[in-house]
N, CA, C and O atoms as CSV, one atom per row, in Angstrom:
chain,resi,resn,atom,element,x,y,z
A,1,MET,N,N,23.985,-2.934,16.079
A,1,MET,CA,C,22.204,-2.534,15.926
A,1,MET,C,C,21.895,-2.750,14.354
A,1,MET,O,O,22.601,-2.407,13.406
A,2,ALA,N,N,20.853,-3.303,14.338
A,2,ALA,CA,C,20.316,-3.336,12.694
A,2,ALA,C,C,20.145,-2.413,12.424
A,2,ALA,O,O,20.000,-1.416,13.131
A,3,ALA,N,N,20.103,-2.603,10.557
A,3,ALA,CA,C,19.399,-1.787,9.919
A,3,ALA,C,C,18.234,-2.160,10.204
A,3,ALA,O,O,17.889,-3.308,10.485
A,4,PRO,N,N,17.245,-0.743,10.118
A,4,PRO,CA,C,15.465,-1.012,9.810
A,4,PRO,C,C,14.971,-1.662,8.499
A,4,PRO,O,O,15.542,-1.384,7.445
A,5,ALA,N,N,14.077,-2.397,8.524
A,5,ALA,CA,C,13.772,-3.494,7.201
A,5,ALA,C,C,12.859,-2.319,6.645
A,5,ALA,O,O,11.698,-2.584,6.336
A,6,TYR,N,N,13.276,-1.225,6.532
A,6,TYR,CA,C,12.349,-0.773,5.703
A,6,TYR,C,C,12.051,1.012,6.399
A,6,TYR,O,O,11.635,1.093,7.555
A,7,TRP,N,N,12.243,1.994,5.784
A,7,TRP,CA,C,11.470,3.404,6.292
A,7,TRP,C,C,10.464,4.146,5.098
A,7,TRP,O,O,10.389,3.883,3.898
A,8,ILE,N,N,9.682,5.232,5.952
A,8,ILE,CA,C,8.534,5.550,4.984
A,8,ILE,C,C,8.955,6.888,5.048
A,8,ILE,O,O,9.795,7.261,5.868
A,9,THR,N,N,8.156,8.002,3.825
A,9,THR,CA,C,8.406,9.195,3.857
A,9,THR,C,C,7.242,9.533,3.800
A,9,THR,O,O,6.654,8.615,3.229
A,10,TYR,N,N,6.406,10.479,4.111
A,10,TYR,CA,C,4.688,11.223,3.618
A,10,TYR,C,C,5.456,12.376,3.247
A,10,TYR,O,O,6.337,13.009,3.830
A,11,ASP,N,N,4.780,12.512,1.889
A,11,ASP,CA,C,4.970,13.943,1.444
A,11,ASP,C,C,3.117,14.363,1.677
A,11,ASP,O,O,2.400,13.371,1.545
A,12,ASP,N,N,2.380,15.664,1.987
A,12,ASP,CA,C,0.652,15.801,1.651
A,12,ASP,C,C,1.225,16.842,0.478
A,12,ASP,O,O,1.879,17.842,0.183
A,13,ARG,N,N,0.405,15.725,0.078
A,13,ARG,CA,C,0.474,15.918,-1.837
A,13,ARG,C,C,-0.393,17.539,-2.086
A,13,ARG,O,O,-0.346,18.205,-1.052
A,14,PRO,N,N,-1.161,18.261,-3.276
A,14,PRO,CA,C,-2.217,18.566,-2.783
A,14,PRO,C,C,-3.443,17.144,-3.135
A,14,PRO,O,O,-3.240,16.129,-3.801
A,15,ASN,N,N,-4.668,17.564,-2.420
A,15,ASN,CA,C,-5.687,16.401,-2.351
A,15,ASN,C,C,-5.479,15.142,-2.292
A,15,ASN,O,O,-6.287,14.413,-2.865
A,16,TYR,N,N,-4.447,14.608,-1.650
A,16,TYR,CA,C,-3.397,13.027,-1.134
A,16,TYR,C,C,-2.498,13.168,-0.300
A,16,TYR,O,O,-1.921,14.222,-0.032
A,17,LEU,N,N,-2.262,11.784,0.315
A,17,LEU,CA,C,-1.565,11.505,1.063
A,17,LEU,C,C,-0.507,10.773,0.416
A,17,LEU,O,O,-1.071,9.903,-0.247
A,18,LEU,N,N,0.905,10.670,0.251
A,18,LEU,CA,C,2.001,10.372,-0.685
A,18,LEU,C,C,2.766,9.385,0.265
A,18,LEU,O,O,3.088,9.914,1.328
A,19,ALA,N,N,3.041,8.390,0.158
A,19,ALA,CA,C,3.998,7.755,1.525
A,19,ALA,C,C,4.946,6.678,0.312
A,19,ALA,O,O,4.631,5.979,-0.650
A,20,ARG,N,N,6.040,6.983,0.911
A,20,ARG,CA,C,6.834,6.284,0.210
A,20,ARG,C,C,7.336,5.513,0.925
A,20,ARG,O,O,7.597,6.168,1.934
A,21,VAL,N,N,7.764,4.174,1.122
A,21,VAL,CA,C,8.322,2.830,1.592
A,21,VAL,C,C,8.924,2.483,0.384
A,21,VAL,O,O,8.552,2.348,-0.782
A,22,GLN,N,N,10.614,2.314,1.396
A,22,GLN,CA,C,11.507,1.505,0.717
A,22,GLN,C,C,12.364,0.686,1.564
A,22,GLN,O,O,12.380,1.011,2.751
A,23,GLY,N,N,13.204,-0.477,1.150
A,23,GLY,CA,C,13.681,-0.696,2.044
A,23,GLY,C,C,14.826,-1.939,1.183
A,23,GLY,O,O,14.630,-1.795,-0.024
A,24,THR,N,N,15.646,-2.789,1.370
A,24,THR,CA,C,16.465,-3.777,1.233
A,24,THR,C,C,15.143,-5.218,0.797
A,24,THR,O,O,14.858,-5.433,-0.382
A,25,THR,N,N,14.628,-5.875,1.725
A,25,THR,CA,C,13.953,-7.232,1.622
A,25,THR,C,C,12.578,-7.206,2.273
A,25,THR,O,O,12.043,-7.194,3.382
A,26,ASP,N,N,12.326,-7.204,1.085
A,26,ASP,CA,C,10.275,-7.121,2.208
A,26,ASP,C,C,10.344,-8.461,2.157
A,26,ASP,O,O,11.199,-9.326,1.967
A,27,SER,N,N,8.789,-8.353,2.459
A,27,SER,CA,C,8.291,-9.803,3.067
A,27,SER,C,C,7.446,-9.662,3.631
A,27,SER,O,O,7.091,-8.515,3.901
A,28,LEU,N,N,6.546,-11.049,4.185
A,28,LEU,CA,C,5.639,-10.953,4.318
A,28,LEU,C,C,4.694,-10.286,5.892
A,28,LEU,O,O,3.514,-10.142,6.212
A,29,GLU,N,N,6.271,-9.994,6.626
A,29,GLU,CA,C,6.565,-9.611,8.471
A,29,GLU,C,C,6.506,-7.918,8.158
A,29,GLU,O,O,6.100,-7.024,8.901
A,30,VAL,N,N,7.117,-7.821,6.650
A,30,VAL,CA,C,7.977,-6.704,6.879
A,30,VAL,C,C,6.457,-5.609,5.855
A,30,VAL,O,O,6.256,-4.441,6.188
A,31,SER,N,N,5.709,-6.204,4.831
A,31,SER,CA,C,4.942,-5.726,4.548
A,31,SER,C,C,3.471,-6.058,4.975
A,31,SER,O,O,2.695,-6.241,4.037
A,32,ILE,N,N,3.011,-6.153,6.131
A,32,ILE,CA,C,2.070,-6.332,7.243
A,32,ILE,C,C,2.251,-4.601,8.375
A,32,ILE,O,O,1.473,-3.702,8.694
A,33,SER,N,N,3.876,-4.941,8.664
A,33,SER,CA,C,4.419,-3.893,9.735
A,33,SER,C,C,4.272,-2.441,8.655
A,33,SER,O,O,3.995,-1.343,9.137
A,34,PHE,N,N,4.412,-2.562,7.751
A,34,PHE,CA,C,4.710,-0.809,6.749
A,34,PHE,C,C,3.013,-0.415,6.574
A,34,PHE,O,O,2.374,0.573,6.938
A,35,TRP,N,N,2.691,-1.425,5.984
A,35,TRP,CA,C,0.898,-1.061,5.551
A,35,TRP,C,C,-0.092,-0.577,7.001
A,35,TRP,O,O,-1.007,0.246,7.046
A,36,GLN,N,N,0.526,-1.484,8.179
A,36,GLN,CA,C,0.000,-0.994,9.796
A,36,GLN,C,C,0.230,0.276,10.015
A,36,GLN,O,O,-0.640,0.970,10.543
A,37,GLU,N,N,1.511,0.817,9.623
A,37,GLU,CA,C,2.120,2.227,9.513
A,37,GLU,C,C,1.991,2.891,8.983
A,37,GLU,O,O,2.451,3.958,9.389
A,38,ILE,N,N,1.428,2.905,7.918
A,38,ILE,CA,C,0.711,3.751,6.654
A,38,ILE,C,C,-0.914,4.008,6.934
A,38,ILE,O,O,-1.542,5.064,6.854
A,39,ALA,N,N,-1.234,3.074,7.185
A,39,ALA,CA,C,-2.660,3.313,7.685
A,39,ALA,C,C,-3.135,3.920,9.234
A,39,ALA,O,O,-4.221,4.323,9.651
A,40,GLN,N,N,-2.199,3.824,9.675
A,40,GLN,CA,C,-1.903,4.532,11.062
A,40,GLN,C,C,-2.140,5.779,10.894
A,40,GLN,O,O,-3.011,6.312,11.582
A,41,GLU,N,N,-1.338,6.591,9.842
A,41,GLU,CA,C,-0.943,7.921,9.862
A,41,GLU,C,C,-1.956,8.232,8.905
A,41,GLU,O,O,-2.512,9.287,9.210
A,42,ALA,N,N,-2.406,7.712,7.859
A,42,ALA,CA,C,-3.310,7.933,7.727
A,42,ALA,C,C,-4.869,8.305,8.240
A,42,ALA,O,O,-5.706,9.012,7.678
A,43,THR,N,N,-4.931,7.753,9.196
A,43,THR,CA,C,-6.260,7.462,9.705
A,43,THR,C,C,-6.072,8.621,10.559
A,43,THR,O,O,-6.950,9.475,10.438
A,44,GLU,N,N,-4.821,8.949,11.687
A,44,GLU,CA,C,-4.599,9.925,12.242
A,44,GLU,C,C,-4.749,11.157,10.994
A,44,GLU,O,O,-5.819,11.372,10.425
A,45,ARG,N,N,-4.099,11.538,10.842
A,45,ARG,CA,C,-4.371,12.442,9.737
A,45,ARG,C,C,-6.024,13.218,8.931
A,45,ARG,O,O,-6.304,14.300,8.415
A,46,GLN,N,N,-6.675,12.083,9.186
A,46,GLN,CA,C,-7.979,12.098,8.089
A,46,GLN,C,C,-7.534,12.584,6.453
A,46,GLN,O,O,-7.908,13.529,5.758
A,47,VAL,N,N,-6.586,11.493,6.219
A,47,VAL,CA,C,-6.839,11.903,4.868
A,47,VAL,C,C,-8.439,10.893,3.902
A,47,VAL,O,O,-9.389,10.371,4.485
A,48,LYS,N,N,-8.317,10.911,3.115
A,48,LYS,CA,C,-9.572,10.959,2.075
A,48,LYS,C,C,-8.760,9.419,0.783
A,48,LYS,O,O,-9.294,8.311,0.743
A,49,ARG,N,N,-7.247,9.840,-0.244
A,49,ARG,CA,C,-6.996,9.390,-0.725
A,49,ARG,C,C,-5.410,9.491,-0.837
A,49,ARG,O,O,-4.678,10.444,-1.102
A,50,LEU,N,N,-5.107,7.932,-0.485
A,50,LEU,CA,C,-3.587,8.125,-0.043
A,50,LEU,C,C,-3.035,7.272,-1.409
A,50,LEU,O,O,-3.672,6.505,-2.130
A,51,LEU,N,N,-1.581,7.703,-1.494
A,51,LEU,CA,C,-1.277,7.115,-2.402
A,51,LEU,C,C,0.178,6.458,-2.224
A,51,LEU,O,O,1.124,7.241,-2.141
A,52,VAL,N,N,0.509,4.628,-2.137
A,52,VAL,CA,C,1.888,4.086,-1.559
A,52,VAL,C,C,2.833,3.975,-2.585
A,52,VAL,O,O,2.678,3.754,-3.786
A,53,HIS,N,N,3.467,4.095,-2.163
A,53,HIS,CA,C,5.290,3.918,-4.027
A,53,HIS,C,C,5.730,3.164,-3.155
A,53,HIS,O,O,5.922,3.573,-2.010
A,54,GLU,N,N,5.998,1.805,-3.560
A,54,GLU,CA,C,6.829,0.633,-2.346
A,54,GLU,C,C,7.785,0.513,-3.645
A,54,GLU,O,O,7.604,0.363,-4.853
A,55,SER,N,N,9.005,0.670,-2.694
A,55,SER,CA,C,10.274,0.261,-3.268
A,55,SER,C,C,11.144,-0.870,-2.227
A,55,SER,O,O,11.356,-0.527,-1.064
A,56,PHE,N,N,11.639,-2.266,-2.743
A,56,PHE,CA,C,12.378,-3.062,-2.276
A,56,PHE,C,C,13.288,-3.833,-3.795
A,56,PHE,O,O,12.957,-3.948,-4.975
A,57,ARG,N,N,14.465,-4.215,-3.059
A,57,ARG,CA,C,15.068,-4.331,-3.769
A,57,ARG,C,C,14.981,-5.958,-4.584
A,57,ARG,O,O,15.752,-6.280,-5.488
A,58,ASN,N,N,13.679,-7.015,-3.936
A,58,ASN,CA,C,13.879,-7.933,-3.791
A,58,ASN,C,C,11.356,-7.972,-4.001
A,58,ASN,O,O,10.296,-7.386,-3.783
A,59,ASN,N,N,12.097,-9.278,-4.607
A,59,ASN,CA,C,10.372,-9.599,-4.679
A,59,ASN,C,C,9.772,-10.800,-3.690
A,59,ASN,O,O,10.575,-11.632,-3.268
A,60,VAL,N,N,8.329,-10.901,-3.306
A,60,VAL,CA,C,7.552,-11.574,-2.390
A,60,VAL,C,C,7.175,-12.576,-3.260
A,60,VAL,O,O,7.239,-12.601,-4.489
A,61,SER,N,N,6.742,-13.466,-2.411
A,61,SER,CA,C,5.633,-14.475,-3.091
A,61,SER,C,C,4.280,-14.184,-3.309
A,61,SER,O,O,3.695,-13.346,-2.623
A,62,ALA,N,N,3.636,-14.928,-4.380
A,62,ALA,CA,C,2.074,-14.709,-4.055
A,62,ALA,C,C,1.993,-15.053,-3.245
A,62,ALA,O,O,1.850,-13.981,-2.657
A,63,ILE,N,N,1.948,-15.698,-2.564
A,63,ILE,CA,C,1.275,-16.669,-0.993
A,63,ILE,C,C,1.266,-15.128,-0.338
A,63,ILE,O,O,0.359,-14.300,-0.248
A,64,ASP,N,N,2.450,-15.105,0.014
A,64,ASP,CA,C,2.733,-13.601,0.627
A,64,ASP,C,C,1.638,-12.696,0.529
A,64,ASP,O,O,0.727,-12.310,1.262
A,65,ILE,N,N,1.998,-12.515,-0.501
A,65,ILE,CA,C,1.167,-11.274,-0.995
A,65,ILE,C,C,-0.257,-11.293,-1.273
A,65,ILE,O,O,-0.913,-10.281,-1.517
A,66,LEU,N,N,-0.782,-12.652,-1.223
A,66,LEU,CA,C,-2.560,-12.785,-0.410
A,66,LEU,C,C,-2.910,-13.011,1.292
A,66,LEU,O,O,-3.995,-12.981,1.874
A,67,GLU,N,N,-1.832,-13.193,1.696
A,67,GLU,CA,C,-1.671,-12.483,3.126
A,67,GLU,C,C,-2.355,-11.497,3.320
A,67,GLU,O,O,-3.377,-11.152,3.913
A,68,VAL,N,N,-1.100,-10.874,2.310
A,68,VAL,CA,C,-1.029,-9.618,2.653
A,68,VAL,C,C,-2.345,-8.524,2.666
A,68,VAL,O,O,-2.664,-7.547,3.344
A,69,GLY,N,N,-3.054,-9.459,1.231
A,69,GLY,CA,C,-4.831,-8.155,0.943
A,69,GLY,C,C,-5.464,-8.925,1.836
A,69,GLY,O,O,-6.652,-8.603,1.792
A,70,GLN,N,N,-5.241,-10.029,2.859
A,70,GLN,CA,C,-6.137,-10.201,3.413
A,70,GLN,C,C,-5.749,-9.734,4.314
A,70,GLN,O,O,-6.820,-9.636,4.914
A,71,PHE,N,N,-4.595,-9.073,5.375
A,71,PHE,CA,C,-4.655,-8.069,6.397
A,71,PHE,C,C,-4.981,-6.974,6.215
A,71,PHE,O,O,-5.513,-6.170,6.982
A,72,LEU,N,N,-4.588,-6.862,4.885
A,72,LEU,CA,C,-5.656,-5.447,4.349
A,72,LEU,C,C,-6.835,-4.852,4.592
A,72,LEU,O,O,-6.952,-3.635,4.736
A,73,GLY,N,N,-7.950,-5.830,4.661
A,73,GLY,CA,C,-9.549,-6.151,4.352
A,73,GLY,C,C,-9.558,-6.520,5.695
A,73,GLY,O,O,-10.557,-6.121,6.294
A,74,GLU,N,N,-8.462,-7.391,6.599
A,74,GLU,CA,C,-9.047,-6.561,8.152
A,74,GLU,C,C,-8.590,-5.249,8.608
A,74,GLU,O,O,-9.233,-4.499,9.342
A,75,LEU,N,N,-7.150,-4.975,7.997
A,75,LEU,CA,C,-6.653,-3.362,8.435
A,75,LEU,C,C,-8.122,-2.573,8.576
A,75,LEU,O,O,-8.776,-2.126,9.518
A,76,ALA,N,N,-8.313,-2.658,6.878
A,76,ALA,CA,C,-9.863,-1.472,7.188
A,76,ALA,C,C,-10.749,-1.534,7.219
A,76,ALA,O,O,-11.483,-0.627,6.827
A,77,GLU,N,N,-11.375,-3.201,7.948
A,77,GLU,CA,C,-12.378,-3.071,9.013
A,77,GLU,C,C,-11.842,-2.846,10.767
A,77,GLU,O,O,-12.383,-3.060,11.852
A,78,MET,N,N,-10.749,-2.404,10.412
A,78,MET,CA,C,-10.129,-2.467,12.244
A,78,MET,C,C,-9.987,-1.076,12.226
A,78,MET,O,O,-10.321,-0.442,13.228
A,79,LEU,N,N,-9.435,-0.366,11.004
A,79,LEU,CA,C,-9.677,1.457,11.545
A,79,LEU,C,C,-10.400,2.196,10.786
A,79,LEU,O,O,-10.332,3.424,10.836
A,80,ASP,N,N,-11.135,1.597,10.039
A,80,ASP,CA,C,-12.340,2.218,9.318
A,80,ASP,C,C,-11.745,2.835,7.792
A,80,ASP,O,O,-11.987,4.009,7.511
A,81,LEU,N,N,-10.919,1.923,6.793
A,81,LEU,CA,C,-10.251,2.489,6.266
A,81,LEU,C,C,-10.697,2.680,4.602
A,81,LEU,O,O,-10.116,3.163,3.630
A,82,ARG,N,N,-12.489,1.821,4.880
A,82,ARG,CA,C,-12.996,2.321,4.053
A,82,ARG,C,C,-13.255,3.602,3.249
A,82,ARG,O,O,-13.407,3.701,2.031
A,83,SER,N,N,-13.268,4.285,3.914
A,83,SER,CA,C,-13.480,5.686,3.013
A,83,SER,C,C,-11.676,6.432,2.184
A,83,SER,O,O,-10.964,6.847,1.270
A,84,ILE,N,N,-11.839,6.223,2.946
A,84,ILE,CA,C,-9.843,5.972,1.633
A,84,ILE,C,C,-9.690,5.400,0.598
A,84,ILE,O,O,-9.907,4.192,0.506
A,85,LYS,N,N,-9.216,6.263,-0.580
A,85,LYS,CA,C,-9.146,5.785,-1.716
A,85,LYS,C,C,-7.524,5.089,-2.014
A,85,LYS,O,O,-6.824,6.077,-2.233
A,86,ILE,N,N,-6.801,4.061,-2.096
A,86,ILE,CA,C,-5.524,3.827,-1.710
A,86,ILE,C,C,-5.539,3.984,-2.863
A,86,ILE,O,O,-6.581,3.837,-3.501
A,87,ALA,N,N,-3.901,4.468,-3.673
A,87,ALA,CA,C,-3.556,3.709,-5.290
A,87,ALA,C,C,-2.539,3.099,-4.767
A,87,ALA,O,O,-2.367,3.425,-3.592
A,88,PHE,N,N,-1.528,2.071,-5.315
A,88,PHE,CA,C,-0.418,1.417,-5.092
A,88,PHE,C,C,0.119,1.203,-5.834
A,88,PHE,O,O,-0.297,0.607,-6.828
A,89,VAL,N,N,1.602,1.714,-5.616
A,89,VAL,CA,C,2.252,1.181,-6.939
A,89,VAL,C,C,3.912,0.849,-6.469
A,89,VAL,O,O,4.419,1.442,-5.517
A,90,ASP,N,N,4.632,-0.142,-7.251
A,90,ASP,CA,C,5.511,-0.617,-6.473
A,90,ASP,C,C,6.066,-0.750,-8.048
A,90,ASP,O,O,5.476,-0.843,-9.124
A,91,GLU,N,N,7.788,-0.706,-7.589
A,91,GLU,CA,C,8.231,-0.425,-8.431
A,91,GLU,C,C,9.094,-1.389,-9.107
A,91,GLU,O,O,9.978,-1.062,-9.899
A,92,ARG,N,N,8.702,-3.055,-8.639
A,92,ARG,CA,C,9.255,-3.913,-9.323
A,92,ARG,C,C,8.186,-4.591,-10.070
A,92,ARG,O,O,7.385,-5.386,-9.577
A,93,LEU,N,N,8.239,-4.194,-11.366
A,93,LEU,CA,C,6.846,-4.486,-12.741
A,93,LEU,C,C,6.647,-5.568,-12.466
A,93,LEU,O,O,5.460,-5.893,-12.435
A,94,GLU,N,N,8.006,-6.946,-12.042
A,94,GLU,CA,C,7.670,-8.210,-12.447
A,94,GLU,C,C,6.473,-8.364,-11.113
A,94,GLU,O,O,5.891,-9.448,-11.079
A,95,GLN,N,N,6.211,-7.642,-10.363
A,95,GLN,CA,C,5.514,-7.941,-9.363
A,95,GLN,C,C,4.106,-7.573,-9.514
A,95,GLN,O,O,3.372,-7.680,-8.531
A,96,LEU,N,N,3.552,-7.070,-10.845
A,96,LEU,CA,C,2.099,-6.647,-10.810
A,96,LEU,C,C,0.804,-7.516,-11.031
A,96,LEU,O,O,-0.389,-7.319,-10.797
A,97,ASP,N,N,1.459,-8.465,-11.529
A,97,ASP,CA,C,0.497,-9.611,-10.964
A,97,ASP,C,C,0.149,-9.878,-9.924
A,97,ASP,O,O,-0.961,-9.629,-9.454
A,98,ARG,N,N,1.398,-10.646,-9.187
A,98,ARG,CA,C,0.816,-10.961,-7.974
A,98,ARG,C,C,0.054,-10.404,-7.049
A,98,ARG,O,O,-0.747,-10.998,-6.327
A,99,ASN,N,N,0.462,-8.447,-7.065
A,99,ASN,CA,C,0.351,-7.465,-6.340
A,99,ASN,C,C,-1.293,-7.292,-6.773
A,99,ASN,O,O,-2.135,-7.018,-5.919
A,100,ARG,N,N,-1.609,-7.474,-8.096
A,100,ARG,CA,C,-3.172,-7.802,-8.386
A,100,ARG,C,C,-3.974,-8.463,-8.034
A,100,ARG,O,O,-5.176,-8.209,-8.110
A,101,LEU,N,N,-3.203,-9.997,-7.320
A,101,LEU,CA,C,-4.190,-10.562,-6.914
A,101,LEU,C,C,-4.232,-10.241,-5.072
A,101,LEU,O,O,-4.841,-10.985,-4.303
A,102,GLY,N,N,-3.931,-9.757,-4.896
A,102,GLY,CA,C,-3.443,-8.942,-3.476
A,102,GLY,C,C,-4.383,-7.704,-3.641
A,102,GLY,O,O,-5.324,-7.444,-2.891
A,103,GLU,N,N,-4.078,-7.136,-4.496
A,103,GLU,CA,C,-6.086,-6.020,-4.398
A,103,GLU,C,C,-7.081,-6.665,-4.467
A,103,GLU,O,O,-7.944,-6.029,-3.862
A,104,LEU,N,N,-7.647,-7.931,-5.007
A,104,LEU,CA,C,-8.737,-8.418,-5.562
A,104,LEU,C,C,-8.600,-9.370,-3.820
A,104,LEU,O,O,-9.357,-8.409,-3.684
A,105,VAL,N,N,-8.533,-9.687,-3.307
A,105,VAL,CA,C,-8.005,-9.605,-1.975
A,105,VAL,C,C,-9.136,-8.883,-0.946
A,105,VAL,O,O,-10.203,-9.119,-0.378
A,106,ALA,N,N,-7.711,-7.408,-1.197
A,106,ALA,CA,C,-8.399,-6.280,-0.559
A,106,ALA,C,C,-9.844,-5.869,-0.896
A,106,ALA,O,O,-10.961,-6.102,-0.432
A,107,VAL,N,N,-9.420,-5.284,-1.726
A,107,VAL,CA,C,-10.970,-5.079,-2.355
A,107,VAL,C,C,-11.768,-6.146,-2.404
A,107,VAL,O,O,-12.717,-5.635,-2.999
A,108,ASN,N,N,-12.151,-7.502,-2.173
A,108,ASN,CA,C,-13.528,-8.024,-2.042
A,108,ASN,C,C,-13.715,-7.941,-0.369
A,108,ASN,O,O,-14.728,-8.266,0.250
A,109,ARG,N,N,-12.255,-7.329,0.284
A,109,ARG,CA,C,-12.642,-7.614,2.057
A,109,ARG,C,C,-13.069,-6.039,2.702
A,109,ARG,O,O,-12.974,-5.527,3.818
A,110,GLY,N,N,-13.611,-5.563,1.301
A,110,GLY,CA,C,-13.904,-3.706,1.582
A,110,GLY,C,C,-12.831,-2.392,1.443
A,110,GLY,O,O,-13.125,-1.224,1.192
A,111,LEU,N,N,-11.281,-3.072,1.729
A,111,LEU,CA,C,-10.485,-1.809,1.088
A,111,LEU,C,C,-11.296,-1.042,-0.404
A,111,LEU,O,O,-12.267,-1.526,-0.986
A,112,ARG,N,N,-10.701,0.030,-0.713
A,112,ARG,CA,C,-10.838,0.974,-1.580
A,112,ARG,C,C,-9.773,1.311,-2.760
A,112,ARG,O,O,-9.786,2.293,-3.502
A,113,GLY,N,N,-8.878,0.268,-2.735
A,113,GLY,CA,C,-7.748,0.349,-3.549
A,113,GLY,C,C,-7.551,-0.030,-4.858
A,113,GLY,O,O,-8.479,-0.707,-5.300
A,114,LYS,N,N,-6.508,0.217,-5.740
A,114,LYS,CA,C,-6.385,-0.168,-7.002
A,114,LYS,C,C,-4.873,-0.298,-7.063
A,114,LYS,O,O,-4.399,0.343,-6.125
A,115,VAL,N,N,-3.906,-0.888,-7.816
A,115,VAL,CA,C,-2.538,-1.631,-8.199
A,115,VAL,C,C,-2.863,-1.008,-9.281
A,115,VAL,O,O,-3.973,-0.962,-9.811
A,116,PHE,N,N,-1.404,-0.285,-9.778
A,116,PHE,CA,C,-0.537,0.282,-10.469
A,116,PHE,C,C,0.840,0.089,-10.696
A,116,PHE,O,O,1.623,-0.043,-9.756
A,117,ALA,N,N,1.289,0.055,-12.198
A,117,ALA,CA,C,2.625,-0.175,-13.054
A,117,ALA,C,C,3.374,0.860,-12.920
A,117,ALA,O,O,4.580,0.670,-12.756
A,118,ASP,N,N,2.869,2.161,-12.956
A,118,ASP,CA,C,2.297,3.584,-13.262
A,118,ASP,C,C,2.391,4.795,-12.553
A,118,ASP,O,O,1.286,5.336,-12.594
A,119,PHE,N,N,3.071,5.357,-12.025
A,119,PHE,CA,C,2.659,6.225,-10.444
A,119,PHE,C,C,1.417,7.688,-11.250
A,119,PHE,O,O,0.354,8.127,-10.812
A,120,ALA,N,N,2.214,8.054,-12.543
A,120,ALA,CA,C,1.736,8.983,-12.497
A,120,ALA,C,C,-0.794,8.424,-13.427
A,120,ALA,O,O,-1.919,8.906,-13.550
A,121,GLU,N,N,0.122,7.063,-13.713
A,121,GLU,CA,C,-1.376,6.240,-13.620
A,121,GLU,C,C,-2.377,6.504,-12.661
A,121,GLU,O,O,-3.584,6.704,-12.522
A,122,ALA,N,N,-0.865,6.374,-11.824
A,122,ALA,CA,C,-2.441,5.748,-10.123
A,122,ALA,C,C,-2.659,7.007,-9.740
A,122,ALA,O,O,-3.809,7.385,-9.520
A,123,GLU,N,N,-1.592,7.837,-9.605
A,123,GLU,CA,C,-2.102,9.381,-9.476
A,123,GLU,C,C,-3.723,10.199,-10.002
A,123,GLU,O,O,-4.645,10.655,-9.326
A,124,ARG,N,N,-3.482,10.094,-11.692
A,124,ARG,CA,C,-5.151,10.248,-12.193
A,124,ARG,C,C,-5.839,9.325,-11.417
A,124,ARG,O,O,-6.372,9.667,-10.361
A,125,TRP,N,N,-5.864,8.636,-11.672
A,125,TRP,CA,C,-7.051,7.338,-10.917
A,125,TRP,C,C,-7.254,8.007,-9.294
A,125,TRP,O,O,-8.388,8.447,-9.111
A,126,LEU,N,N,-6.314,8.134,-8.127
A,126,LEU,CA,C,-6.273,8.263,-7.212
A,126,LEU,C,C,-7.634,9.406,-6.960
A,126,LEU,O,O,-8.634,9.457,-6.243
A,127,LEU,N,N,-6.630,10.704,-8.590
A,127,LEU,CA,C,-7.702,12.300,-7.763
A,127,LEU,C,C,-8.953,11.965,-8.854
A,127,LEU,O,O,-9.637,12.969,-8.657
A,128,ALA,N,N,-9.595,11.285,-9.753
A,128,ALA,CA,C,-10.546,11.334,-10.884
A,128,ALA,C,C,-11.939,11.178,-9.670
A,128,ALA,O,O,-11.810,10.375,-8.746
A,129,ASP,N,N,-12.804,11.745,-9.758
A,129,ASP,CA,C,-14.049,12.249,-9.202
A,129,ASP,C,C,-14.275,13.066,-8.175
A,129,ASP,O,O,-15.428,13.369,-7.869
């Protein structure tokens, strides 16, 4: 039996849901899969704020991240995620510029989110307003 590509743990924090996703190898397919799961969970729990903390051992190509951003925009429309404020932190700091490209695509498609290099900064932004 093959090990799962990733696992997600959820933590109900004061005023937001924390989703920690980790695994060995990230890819376009893996990212789409875990974002679908997290979005479904957030929708079912009717959260207004979500912080996604990602930790994988590899980098994903800029093209794949752009596709994930496009997918997130579509997912936002399908599941009505536009009312959820989403902060995203990737442990792989070298992915930051690529992740910001994905953010730009997703935000332009209606998602309300922001990418961060630092967990505390992401939490401050998420809880502001």
